[in-house]
C-alpha distance (Angstrom), angle and dihedral (degrees) to the residues before:
residue distance angle dihedral
X1 . . .
X2 3.77 . .
X3 3.76 133.9 .
X4 3.80 117.4 -43.5
X5 3.79 111.3 -169.5
X6 3.80 98.3 175.6
X7 3.77 119.8 151.7
X8 3.79 112.1 -78.0
X9 3.79 96.3 9.4
X10 3.79 120.0 125.4
X11 3.80 114.1 -121.4
X12 3.78 113.2 -136.1
X13 3.81 118.9 -148.0
X14 3.80 129.5 -174.9
X15 3.80 118.4 -167.9
X16 3.82 127.6 -172.4
X17 3.81 123.6 -167.5
X18 3.78 127.9 -137.4
X19 3.80 119.1 -105.5
X20 3.80 114.4 134.9
X21 3.81 114.6 -128.3
X22 3.81 88.4 3.3
X23 3.80 86.9 76.8
X24 3.80 82.8 93.0
X25 3.83 86.7 78.1
X26 3.84 97.7 63.3
X27 3.80 86.6 36.0
X28 3.81 89.4 61.1
X29 3.81 92.2 45.9
X30 3.81 91.9 50.0
X31 3.81 91.5 48.6
X32 3.80 89.1 55.6
X33 3.82 92.6 46.1
X34 3.80 92.2 48.9
X35 3.81 91.5 49.9
X36 3.81 90.0 54.7
X37 3.81 91.5 48.2
X38 3.81 88.6 51.2
X39 3.79 89.7 54.4
X40 3.81 87.0 58.4
X41 3.80 101.9 37.7
X42 3.79 108.3 19.2
X43 3.82 138.5 -91.2
X44 3.81 94.6 -66.2
X45 3.82 93.6 63.1
X46 3.80 113.1 119.8
X47 3.81 134.2 -173.2
X48 3.83 91.8 -111.6
X49 3.82 89.8 61.3
X50 3.79 91.9 65.6
X51 3.81 105.9 42.1
X52 3.80 125.9 70.9
X53 3.81 90.1 -162.2
X54 3.82 131.1 22.2
X55 3.80 118.7 -170.2
X56 3.78 127.4 -171.6
X57 3.78 138.6 170.8
X58 3.81 125.6 -154.6
X59 3.82 106.7 -36.5
X60 3.82 86.1 8.1
X61 3.80 88.6 56.7
X62 3.79 90.0 55.0
X63 3.81 90.9 50.3
X64 3.81 89.8 47.5
X65 3.80 91.4 52.7
X66 3.80 93.8 46.8
X67 3.80 91.2 52.0
X68 3.81 95.6 46.7
X69 3.82 107.2 31.8
X70 3.82 110.8 105.5
X71 3.79 123.7 -118.0
X72 3.82 123.2 -150.7
X73 3.82 89.3 -77.0
X74 3.81 92.5 50.8
X75 3.78 91.5 -110.1
X76 3.83 126.3 121.1
X77 3.79 113.0 -66.5
X78 3.81 92.2 -135.3
X79 3.79 134.3 30.9
X80 3.79 114.0 -138.6
X81 3.80 90.2 -116.0
X82 3.82 88.6 66.2
X83 3.82 94.7 58.2
X84 3.81 98.6 82.7
X85 3.79 92.9 49.7
X86 3.82 88.6 48.1
X87 3.81 90.4 56.8
X88 3.80 95.8 43.9
X89 3.81 91.9 48.2
X90 3.79 100.8 43.4
X91 3.82 108.3 24.4
X92 3.84 94.9 75.7
X93 3.82 87.8 57.0
X94 3.81 93.7 44.6
X95 3.82 90.7 49.0
X96 3.83 104.6 27.8
X97 3.79 112.0 -166.5
X98 3.80 125.6 -138.5
X99 3.79 130.8 -162.5
X100 3.80 112.5 -74.3
X101 3.82 99.7 -105.3
X102 3.80 95.4 43.4
X103 3.80 91.1 42.8
X104 3.81 92.5 53.9
X105 3.79 92.6 49.4
X106 3.80 94.6 45.3
X107 3.80 92.7 44.2
X108 3.79 93.2 51.9
X109 3.80 91.4 47.3
X110 3.80 90.7 44.4
X111 3.78 93.4 54.1
X112 3.79 86.7 63.3
X113 3.81 101.2 34.0
X114 3.80 105.4 32.0
X115 3.82 148.0 -38.1
X116 3.79 119.9 -45.1
X117 3.84 91.9 -117.4
X118 3.80 128.9 31.1
X119 3.82 93.4 -136.5
X120 3.81 94.2 -140.7
X121 3.80 95.9 124.9
X122 3.81 92.6 47.0
X123 3.80 92.9 48.8
X124 3.79 93.8 49.2
X125 3.79 91.4 44.5
X126 3.81 92.8 52.7
X127 3.81 92.8 45.2
X128 3.82 91.4 50.1
X129 3.78 91.0 45.7
X130 3.81 98.9 48.1
X131 3.82 102.1 24.0
X132 3.81 112.7 177.8
X133 3.82 96.2 -19.9
X134 3.80 109.7 139.9
X135 3.78 127.5 -141.9
X136 3.81 92.9 -112.2
X137 3.82 90.9 59.5
X138 3.81 97.6 67.7
X139 3.80 114.2 126.1
X140 3.79 93.9 -125.2
X141 3.79 130.6 15.5
X142 3.79 113.2 -74.6
X143 3.80 133.7 -169.2
X144 3.80 121.3 -159.1
X145 3.83 121.0 175.3
X146 3.80 123.3 -149.6
X147 3.80 133.5 160.6
X148 3.81 129.0 -118.4
X149 3.79 104.6 -140.4
X150 3.83 93.5 -168.4
X151 3.81 94.4 53.9
X152 3.83 93.0 31.4
X153 3.78 92.8 -134.0
X154 3.80 137.1 110.0
X155 3.79 120.2 -100.9
X156 3.80 116.2 -153.9
X157 3.80 110.5 -158.9
X158 3.81 111.6 -154.0
X159 3.78 135.7 174.2
X160 3.78 92.6 -130.8
X161 3.83 93.3 53.4
X162 3.80 89.4 47.2
X163 3.80 90.3 55.9
X164 3.81 92.5 50.1
X165 3.81 100.3 41.3
X166 3.83 126.5 37.0
X167 3.81 91.0 -155.8
X168 3.83 88.7 60.1
X169 3.80 93.3 50.5
X170 3.82 106.2 86.9
X171 3.77 126.1 159.9
X172 3.78 109.9 -75.3
X173 3.82 87.9 -125.8
X174 3.83 90.7 61.6
X175 3.80 90.0 50.9
X176 3.82 91.9 51.5
X177 3.80 94.5 46.8
X178 3.82 89.5 48.1
X179 3.80 97.5 50.5
X180 3.83 90.5 46.1
X181 3.83 97.2 51.6
X182 3.81 96.0 109.0
X183 3.83 112.3 -170.7
X184 3.83 112.8 -107.1
X185 3.83 90.7 10.4
X186 3.82 105.2 59.6
X187 3.82 134.7 12.0
X188 3.80 122.5 -100.6
X189 3.79 120.8 -102.1
X190 3.80 127.6 -124.8
X191 3.81 123.7 -166.7
X192 3.81 142.7 143.8
X193 3.79 138.3 -136.5
X194 3.80 126.0 -153.7
X195 3.80 130.3 -162.7
X196 3.80 128.8 -146.9
X197 3.83 90.5 -92.2
X198 3.80 92.6 57.4
X199 3.80 95.6 -105.6
X200 3.81 112.5 148.5
X201 3.80 131.4 -152.2
X202 3.79 119.6 -166.5
X203 3.80 123.7 -151.8
X204 3.84 126.1 -160.7
X205 3.77 101.6 -173.7
X206 3.79 141.7 -174.3
X207 3.81 133.5 172.8
X208 3.79 118.7 -44.1
X209 3.81 88.7 -135.0
X210 3.80 87.5 78.4
X211 3.81 87.2 70.5
X212 3.81 107.3 19.2
X213 3.80 118.9 3.5
X214 3.79 86.3 169.3
X215 3.84 104.1 45.1
X216 3.82 97.0 -171.2
X217 3.80 94.7 104.7
X218 3.81 90.4 47.6
X219 3.81 88.2 54.0
X220 3.81 93.2 49.2
X221 3.80 91.4 48.1
X222 3.80 90.7 49.4
X223 3.81 92.0 51.1
X224 3.80 92.2 47.8
X225 3.81 91.1 48.6
X226 3.79 93.5 49.9
X227 3.78 93.7 46.0
X228 3.80 90.3 49.8
X229 3.80 88.8 54.2
X230 3.80 90.2 50.2
X231 3.80 89.7 49.4
X232 3.80 90.4 56.5
X233 3.79 88.1 54.7
X234 3.80 94.6 45.6
X235 3.79 129.4 22.3
X236 3.81 87.1 -149.0
X237 3.81 87.8 79.1
X238 3.79 115.1 76.7
X239 3.79 124.5 167.7
X240 3.76 136.2 156.7
X241 3.80 119.8 -140.1
X242 3.83 109.1 -78.6
X243 3.84 92.2 -2.0
X244 3.80 99.5 -170.0
X245 3.80 98.0 -166.2
X246 3.80 91.4 64.6
X247 3.81 94.9 53.4
X248 3.81 134.4 73.3
X249 3.80 109.3 -167.5
X250 3.79 131.7 -170.6
X251 3.82 110.4 -173.0
X252 3.81 117.4 -172.1
X253 3.79 123.1 -162.5
X254 3.79 124.5 -159.0
X255 3.79 94.8 -133.8
X256 3.79 131.2 -93.9
X257 3.81 132.2 -134.5
X258 3.78 117.0 -87.7
X259 3.79 110.2 -97.5
X260 3.79 96.1 -95.5
X261 3.81 96.4 149.2
X262 3.77 91.6 -106.6
X263 3.80 94.9 175.1
X264 3.79 134.1 25.1
X265 3.79 136.9 -163.4
X266 3.81 89.9 -119.3
X267 3.79 92.6 55.7
X268 3.81 96.8 38.9
X269 3.82 91.9 50.5
X270 3.81 87.2 71.1
X271 3.80 95.1 51.1
X272 3.76 123.0 107.1
X273 3.80 125.2 -165.5
X274 3.80 93.2 -67.3
X275 3.81 92.8 48.7
X276 3.79 92.0 57.0
X277 3.79 90.6 49.2
X278 3.79 98.2 43.6
X279 3.80 129.3 16.4
X280 3.80 127.2 157.4
X281 3.79 94.0 -23.6
X282 3.82 94.6 -47.4
X283 3.80 135.1 93.2
X284 3.84 106.8 -126.9
X285 3.80 99.0 -172.7
X286 3.81 92.2 50.9
X287 3.82 92.8 44.6
X288 3.78 90.0 51.0
X289 3.80 100.5 47.5
X290 3.82 95.2 41.9
X291 3.82 95.0 48.3
X292 3.81 92.7 41.8
X293 3.80 91.6 49.2
X294 3.81 93.1 50.4
X295 3.80 94.3 45.8
X296 3.81 94.4 47.3
X297 3.80 91.1 52.7
X298 3.81 90.7 50.3
X299 3.82 90.8 47.7
X300 3.81 92.3 49.9
X301 3.81 96.3 46.3
X302 3.80 96.4 42.6
X303 3.82 88.4 51.3
X304 3.81 91.1 53.6
X305 3.80 93.4 50.2
X306 3.80 94.0 44.5
X307 3.80 93.1 48.4
X308 3.80 91.0 51.2
X309 3.83 89.9 45.8
X310 3.81 92.9 -120.2
X311 3.80 98.0 111.5
X312 3.81 91.0 137.0
X313 3.82 88.8 65.9
X314 3.82 91.9 67.1
X315 3.81 125.5 61.7
X316 3.79 122.3 179.0
X317 3.83 116.1 -171.8
X318 3.78 115.1 -166.3
X319 3.82 134.0 156.8
X320 3.80 112.4 -143.1
X321 3.82 98.1 173.6
X322 3.83 101.7 80.9
X323 3.78 116.9 133.6
X324 3.80 138.2 -179.9
X325 3.80 119.2 -11.1
X326 3.80 91.2 -9.3
X327 3.80 89.6 67.7
X328 3.80 92.8 55.6
X329 3.80 121.7 103.4
X330 3.79 93.9 -144.5
X331 3.82 112.2 27.1
X332 3.79 97.5 106.9
X333 3.79 100.7 173.9
């Protein structure tokens, strides 16, 4: 396993969006895909065996880690078929629901005074799940975006960087907690890395969806960058920026609400700061930037593949018919 960027070989990329509890949607798709691969190659086949690079943001980052972290036999910690049961078992404890009246009051107060959920169950769950596994140990190359709120810049955690630089090799648990720390929903995450010379790097992280809710473009950029570095080492490697014919990409969304004209310019023009953060049980500013980010990435990548006449190399699967509670990122009933 692991990325193989030899001349002429297709590079396979899997990308999984952020979306809270809606991570059960790509989880279901991956379970189906893995079952079909097992029909071809046997019951031990796993998603990580077939992708050179797997990228995930927020809940997608957790899925990515579960599929690529090694167990004691150096095989993936989780099979894709286990993802849906993971969400149904643990999501109600990550996002505990209250009665409607109390929930509305607490949520409104929480938007001003603190995050909606304390994140303790999620943090302990991730730490128990991943233990002391480091980023560089993943069974195939992974890419997980997060955002450093102190430096106000994205941080893209990658397996290849972790192998080259000790300060970029945190525990995989810290990466998952960081990329999942959605503003207003869960608290930010602070941690440090240290190299063998005693140098320290500090991270003040929030959700990767702030920078790249759809991490497909980050994955393509990473692949292009690494292949360019290989080309400098060997003239056998030749690649143009974003060379579509060399890549096979499966990009999985976590679903979006049906276009029911949820907001309007007339209504939003009356909002102040609090209205943009919390309105009728939803978080408009977060809905807007996460959906816009995901759609712009899809627009950009699909344009590249269509222009190069390799549109069959890129598949984006997204459900845009979600309604009611099903469209929420945190109603885990």
